C-alpha positions in Angstrom: 28.9 127.9 179.0 32.0 127.4 181.2 32.7 131.1 181.9 29.1 131.7 183.0 29.5 129.1 185.9 30.1 130.4 189.4 33.8 130.5 190.2 33.2 128.2 193.2 31.8 125.5 191.0 34.6 125.7 188.5 37.1 125.5 191.4 35.3 122.3 192.6 35.6 120.9 189.1 39.3 121.7 189.2 39.7 119.8 192.4 38.2 116.8 190.8 40.5 117.0 187.8 43.2 114.5 188.6 46.0 115.3 186.2 48.2 118.4 186.5 48.7 118.5 182.8 45.0 118.8 182.3 44.8 121.7 184.7 47.6 123.4 182.8 45.8 122.9 179.6 42.6 124.3 181.0 44.5 127.5 181.9 45.4 127.9 178.2 41.8 128.1 177.1 40.9 131.5 178.3 41.8 134.2 180.9 38.9 133.2 183.1 40.1 129.6 183.5 43.7 130.9 183.8 42.7 132.8 187.0 40.5 130.1 188.4 43.0 127.3 188.0 46.0 129.3 189.1 45.9 128.0 192.7 45.7 124.4 191.5 48.8 124.7 189.3 50.8 126.6 191.9 49.8 124.5 194.9 52.8 122.2 194.6 56.3 123.4 193.9 59.5 121.3 193.5 62.9 122.5 194.6 65.9 121.0 192.8 69.3 122.7 193.2 71.8 120.4 191.6 74.5 120.6 188.9 72.8 121.6 185.7 69.7 122.9 187.4 71.1 125.5 189.9 69.6 128.7 188.3 66.1 127.2 188.1 66.3 126.2 191.8 67.7 129.6 192.9 65.1 131.4 190.8 62.4 129.6 192.8 63.9 130.5 196.2 64.4 134.2 195.2 60.9 134.4 193.8 59.4 133.0 197.0 61.4 135.5 199.1 60.4 138.5 196.9 56.8 137.4 196.7 56.5 137.2 200.5 57.7 140.8 200.7 55.2 142.0 198.1 51.8 143.5 199.0 50.2 141.5 196.2 51.5 137.9 196.7 50.9 135.8 193.6 52.8 132.6 194.6 53.4 132.0 198.3 49.7 132.2 199.2 48.9 129.4 196.9 51.7 126.9 197.8 50.5 124.0 199.9 53.1 121.4 199.2 56.9 121.6 198.8 59.1 118.8 197.4 62.8 119.2 198.1 64.9 116.9 195.9 68.4 118.3 196.1 70.3 121.1 197.9 73.7 120.4 196.4 74.6 122.7 193.6 77.9 121.0 192.9 76.5 117.5 192.4 74.2 116.2 189.7 70.9 114.9 191.0 70.8 111.1 191.1 67.5 109.3 191.4 67.2 108.1 195.1 65.1 105.2 196.1 61.4 105.6 195.4 59.6 107.9 197.8 56.4 106.2 198.9 54.6 109.5 198.8 55.5 110.3 195.2 54.2 108.4 192.2 55.8 110.1 189.2 59.3 111.3 190.0 60.4 112.6 186.7 57.6 115.3 186.8 58.9 116.6 190.1 61.4 119.1 188.9 61.5 122.8 189.6 58.9 124.5 187.6 60.1 126.9 184.9 57.2 129.4 184.8 58.7 131.8 187.3 61.9 133.8 186.8 63.6 136.2 189.3 65.7 138.8 187.5 69.5 138.3 188.0 71.5 141.0 189.8 75.3 141.6 189.9 75.3 140.4 193.4 74.8 136.8 192.1 78.3 136.8 190.7 79.8 137.8 194.0 78.3 134.9 196.0 79.2 131.2 195.9 76.4 128.8 195.3 76.6 127.8 199.0 76.4 131.4 200.1 73.4 132.0 197.9 71.7 129.0 199.4 72.5 130.1 203.0 71.0 133.5 202.2 67.8 132.2 200.6 66.8 128.8 202.1 65.5 129.9 205.5 63.6 133.0 204.3 62.0 131.1 201.4 60.7 128.4 203.7 59.4 130.9 206.3 57.5 132.6 203.5 55.3 129.6 202.9 52.7 130.4 205.6 50.1 128.1 204.1 52.4 125.1 203.5 50.8 121.8 204.9 53.0 119.2 203.1 56.8 118.9 203.1 58.5 116.1 201.2 62.2 116.2 201.6 65.1 114.1 200.3 68.3 114.8 202.2 71.6 113.2 201.0 75.2 113.3 202.3 76.2 115.5 199.4 73.7 118.2 200.6 75.3 120.6 203.0 74.9 119.4 206.6 73.8 122.8 207.7 70.8 122.5 205.3 69.5 119.6 207.4 69.7 121.7 210.6 68.2 124.8 208.9 65.2 123.0 207.6 64.6 121.3 210.9 64.9 124.6 212.8 62.6 126.4 210.4 59.9 123.7 210.8 60.1 124.0 214.6 60.2 127.8 214.8 57.7 129.1 212.3 54.0 128.9 211.4 54.9 125.7 209.7 54.8 123.8 213.0 51.1 124.3 213.3 50.2 124.0 209.6 52.1 120.8 208.6 49.8 117.8 208.3 52.3 115.7 206.2 56.0 115.4 206.7 58.3 113.1 204.6 62.1 112.7 205.2 63.9 110.5 202.7 67.6 109.8 203.4 69.4 107.6 200.9 72.9 106.1 201.3 74.7 104.2 204.1 76.1 107.2 206.0 74.4 108.0 209.2 72.2 111.1 209.2 73.2 114.2 211.3 72.5 113.6 214.9 73.6 109.9 214.8 70.4 108.9 212.9 68.1 110.3 215.6 65.5 112.5 214.1 64.5 115.3 216.5 61.0 115.2 217.9 59.4 118.3 216.4 56.4 120.1 217.8 53.9 119.4 215.0 50.5 119.2 216.8 48.5 118.7 213.6 50.7 116.2 211.9 48.6 113.4 210.3 51.1 111.7 207.9 54.7 110.8 208.7 57.1 109.2 206.2 60.7 108.3 207.4 63.1 106.5 205.1 66.7 105.8 205.8 69.1 102.9 206.4 70.4 104.3 209.7 67.4 105.7 211.5 68.0 105.3 215.2 65.6 103.1 217.1 65.4 105.9 219.7 63.6 108.0 217.1 60.5 105.8 217.2 60.3 105.9 221.0 60.6 109.7 221.0 58.4 110.6 218.0 55.5 108.2 218.1 54.1 109.1 221.6 54.4 112.8 220.7 52.2 112.4 217.5 49.0 110.9 218.8 47.3 112.6 215.9 49.0 110.4 213.3 46.8 108.3 211.0 49.5 107.5 208.4 53.0 106.0 209.3 55.4 104.7 206.7 59.0 103.7 207.6 61.9 102.2 205.8 65.0 101.3 207.8 67.7 98.7 208.0 67.4 96.3 210.9 64.5 94.9 212.9 61.7 97.2 214.1 61.2 97.9 217.8 58.3 96.1 219.6 56.6 99.5 219.6 55.8 99.0 215.9 55.3 95.2 215.7 53.9 94.1 219.0 51.2 96.7 219.1 50.6 99.0 216.1 49.4 102.4 217.5 45.6 102.4 217.5 45.3 105.7 215.6 47.2 104.3 212.6 45.0 103.4 209.7 47.7 103.5 207.0 50.9 101.6 207.9 54.0 100.9 206.0 57.0 98.9 207.4 59.8 98.2 204.9 63.5 97.7 204.8 66.3 95.1 204.6 65.2 93.2 207.7 61.7 93.4 209.1 59.5 91.9 211.7 56.0 91.1 210.6 53.3 93.0 212.6 51.6 90.7 215.1 48.9 92.8 216.8 46.9 95.1 214.6 43.7 97.2 215.2 40.4 97.1 213.4 40.8 100.6 212.0 43.8 99.6 209.8 42.8 100.2 206.2 46.1 100.3 204.4 49.2 98.0 204.8 52.4 98.4 202.8 55.0 95.7 203.2 56.0 95.9 199.5 59.7 96.7 200.0 60.6 94.1 202.5 63.8 92.5 201.1 64.8 90.1 203.8 63.2 89.0 207.0 64.2 87.6 210.4 62.2 84.9 212.0 59.5 86.2 214.3 59.0 84.7 217.8 55.3 84.2 218.6 53.5 83.6 221.9 54.1 79.8 221.9 57.9 80.4 221.8 58.3 78.7 218.5 60.2 80.2 215.6 58.4 80.3 212.2 59.8 80.7 208.7 59.1 84.1 207.0 56.3 82.5 205.0 54.6 81.2 208.1 54.9 84.7 209.6 53.2 86.3 206.7 50.5 83.6 206.6 49.8 84.2 210.3 49.3 87.9 209.4 46.8 87.1 206.6 45.0 84.6 208.9 44.7 87.3 211.6 43.4 89.9 209.2 40.7 87.4 208.0 39.8 86.2 211.5 39.4 89.8 212.7 37.4 90.8 209.6 39.9 93.6 208.8 39.2 94.4 205.2 42.1 96.4 203.9 41.4 98.9 201.1 45.1 99.1 200.2 47.8 96.3 200.3 51.3 96.1 199.0 53.5 93.0 199.4 56.5 91.4 197.8 55.8 88.9 195.0 55.7 86.0 197.4 52.1 84.9 196.9 50.6 82.1 199.1 47.3 80.3 199.2 46.6 82.0 202.6 47.0 85.4 201.1 44.7 84.6 198.2 42.2 83.2 200.7 42.2 86.5 202.6 41.8 88.6 199.4 39.0 86.5 198.1 37.1 86.7 201.4 35.8 90.3 200.9 35.2 93.1 198.4 36.3 96.7 198.4 40.0 96.7 197.7 41.1 100.0 196.1 44.9 99.5 195.6 46.8 96.2 195.3 50.5 95.8 194.6 52.5 92.6 194.2 56.0 94.1 193.9 58.9 92.4 192.0 61.7 91.2 194.2 64.1 88.7 192.9 65.5 87.9 196.3 62.1 86.9 197.5 60.9 84.9 194.5 59.6 81.4 195.2 59.7 79.1 192.2 56.9 76.8 193.4 53.3 77.4 194.3 53.6 81.1 193.5 53.7 80.4 189.7 50.7 78.1 189.9 48.5 80.5 191.9 48.2 83.1 189.1 45.1 81.5 187.5 43.4 81.4 190.9 44.2 85.1 191.5 42.7 86.1 188.1 39.7 83.9 188.4 38.7 84.2 192.1 40.4 87.3 193.6 40.5 90.0 191.0 36.7 89.9 190.2 35.9 90.4 193.9 37.3 93.9 193.7 36.3 94.9 190.1 34.0 97.7 191.3 36.5 99.4 193.6 40.1 98.7 192.4 41.7 101.9 191.0 45.3 100.9 191.3 46.8 97.5 190.4 50.5 96.6 190.2 51.6 93.1 189.2 55.3 93.2 188.4 56.9 89.7 188.5 60.6 89.3 188.1 60.3 86.5 185.5 58.0 85.7 182.6 55.2 83.4 183.7 51.5 83.1 184.2 51.4 86.4 186.3 52.4 88.4 183.2 49.8 90.0 181.0 48.9 87.9 177.9 46.2 86.1 176.0 45.4 83.8 179.0 44.3 86.6 181.3 43.2 89.5 179.1 39.6 88.9 179.9 40.2 89.3 183.6 41.9 92.7 183.2 39.1 93.9 180.8 36.5 93.8 183.6 38.5 96.2 185.9 36.7 99.3 184.6 37.6 101.5 187.6 41.4 101.2 187.1 43.2 104.5 186.9 46.8 103.3 187.5 48.1 99.9 186.1 51.5 98.4 186.3 52.0 95.0 184.6 54.8 92.7 183.4 54.2 91.5 179.8 55.3 88.4 177.9 58.1 89.3 175.5 57.2 86.8 172.8 55.7 88.5 169.8 57.0 92.0 170.6 58.3 94.2 167.9 62.0 93.6 167.0 64.8 95.4 168.7 65.4 98.4 166.4 69.2 98.3 167.3 69.7 94.6 166.4 69.5 92.6 163.2 67.4 89.4 163.6 70.4 87.1 163.2 72.2 89.0 166.0 69.3 89.0 168.5 70.0 87.5 171.9 66.6 85.7 171.7 64.0 84.7 169.1 61.5 87.2 167.7 58.2 85.3 167.2 56.4 87.3 164.6 53.6 84.9 164.3 52.6 85.3 168.0 50.4 88.2 169.2 52.2 91.3 170.4 51.4 91.4 174.1 51.9 95.2 174.3 49.4 95.7 171.4 46.9 93.3 173.2 47.3 95.4 176.4 46.9 98.8 174.7 43.9 97.5 172.7 42.2 96.1 175.8 42.7 99.5 177.5 41.3 101.4 174.6 38.1 99.3 174.6 37.6 98.4 178.3 39.4 100.7 180.7 38.0 104.2 180.1 39.2 105.6 183.4 42.9 104.6 183.1 45.4 107.5 183.4 48.8 105.9 183.8 50.2 102.6 182.5 53.5 101.2 183.5 54.7 98.3 181.3 57.4 96.4 183.1 59.9 94.0 181.6 60.0 90.4 182.8 62.9 88.1 182.0 62.9 84.5 181.0 64.7 81.9 183.0 66.8 81.0 179.9 68.3 84.5 180.0 69.9 84.0 183.4 73.5 83.1 183.9 76.2 85.2 182.2 75.7 88.7 183.6 76.8 90.4 180.4 74.2 88.4 178.4 71.5 89.2 181.0 72.2 92.9 180.9 72.1 92.9 177.1 68.9 90.9 177.2 67.2 93.3 179.6 68.3 96.4 177.5 66.9 94.7 174.4 63.6 93.9 176.0 63.2 97.6 177.0 63.8 98.7 173.4 61.3 96.2 172.1 58.7 97.4 174.6 59.3 101.0 173.5 59.0 100.0 169.8 55.8 98.0 170.5 54.2 101.0 172.2 55.3 103.3 169.3 53.8 101.0 166.7 50.4 100.5 168.3 47.6 102.2 166.4 49.6 103.3 163.4 48.2 103.3 159.9 50.2 101.7 157.0 51.7 105.1 156.1 53.0 105.5 159.7 50.5 108.0 161.1 49.4 107.6 164.7 45.6 107.1 164.6 44.9 105.9 168.2 43.4 108.4 170.7 44.7 106.3 173.6 47.8 108.4 174.1 45.7 111.5 174.6 44.2 110.0 177.8 46.8 107.6 179.1 50.5 108.3 180.0 52.4 105.2 179.0 55.7 104.3 180.6 58.2 101.5 180.0 59.6 100.8 183.4 60.0 104.4 184.7 60.5 106.1 181.3 57.6 107.8 179.7 57.1 106.9 176.0 57.0 110.0 173.8 54.7 109.2 170.9 56.1 110.3 167.6 54.2 111.9 164.7 50.5 112.6 164.4 49.8 113.5 168.0 53.0 115.3 168.6 52.5 118.0 165.9 49.1 118.9 167.3 49.7 118.4 171.0 49.0 122.0 171.9 45.7 122.1 170.1 44.6 118.7 171.4 45.7 119.5 174.9 43.3 122.5 175.1 40.5 120.4 173.5 41.1 117.6 176.1 41.1 120.2 178.9 37.7 121.5 177.9 36.3 118.0 177.4 37.5 117.1 180.9 35.9 120.2 182.4 32.6 119.6 180.6 32.7 115.9 181.8 33.1 116.9 185.5 30.5 119.7 185.1 28.0 117.1 183.8 28.7 114.9 186.8 27.9 117.9 189.1 24.6 118.4 187.2 25.5 121.5 185.3 24.3 121.6 181.7 
């Protein structure tokens, strides 16, 4: 049935297929789907030239250059997004701070399905010389690139920063780019004294800048030049200029302001649909029109009141785990939220009303958005009523549209730590209590048919705080218990994995994906192809194709 469909319809089905792994599985089913889904699989490439991964990264650059010189291009014409993670062949890649534009970092490594043949000239050039030879031409070969996400660190050669900036400004990229992300980790000032040059990108829609030392001059130079922007996310150290807090540009519908010290936005426009304040770590008091200084909680409450009074109904919101009655009043005043994140932040934890507000959130707020919420993140630092457990399982079970879920769980009742004997455990194992991970996975199996990713986050008990060595040991033990609890879910008495959940949902503990042992693993290739066809048929049915 599938091969008889018009290619255009199959391509549309492919565009609605959310998971890259599913698209790869579809390519394995037959040559027809292999050709049709090729643009989807090759649309995003990841460049990582770091210690232990140099050849893979150089192979990618060489292949791009050679492909651009070929009359029958098979790669460059399909590439729409490039993610640059490292350009330092002498250093091992370290995971930088989370890029707000990237959801699953460990999948963002240079792909292995292309290989450029080695030549003797490779042995005559140093890694830096090879990079100097290939980087510019490879970037210029990507004529259809519209998204560039780039992490630059001090260990990367300084000239790579200038080369990439010059290539963006002096090639077809300047007219094609609609999304540009620059992530700089570390305390050292970026080249140019932290001032990012104002590039001529007339069609830019999304701009992400992240760095501790981004110069304030950058904002005054860049923002007026990009009146086409609808998305602006910034992470910096120090207060934001009035340009961003006194009057958010009217074109911005998706705004993110994060960093070590931040002013809360005061004047916002009615077209704002997404607000990300989830990584604000410390605040300075904000002076309002009546010349009074308010506490940081008052500043946030003023923001929630303003949103409510202006009937600005956000579709996406991320804030630190500093929940107030005013915030819940705002969230309960409307329906239609699609993404909500209360991010863990031990510095910002308030041991007071925040704990007691959890029941109200689950009872009054969450149901208001049950028909639209696709992404939910509730990751408290400590174990309490916000964590998933028996008390709130029924409230999660009604969120049928969820595709991405991050939750903290109660540790009581989890499987034992496989590395510790019970008498040596740093805390009690309550075997008579329900396993919260099993409750969570069982609820997902029966009630959340659309879920694709689950992040299970550890939450620590207050009794574990104090001695840092004990706390570290405690946290490591919790992670092992979470892993063990995921592994044991759905197993028969003889140890075989019988649950289908792991075919549909990627399960993580913190940021580590859980690899399910036995049963599924031995037949993963066969089941992957079956899942790919089932997914294709499901989307075809939605489009009215029998």
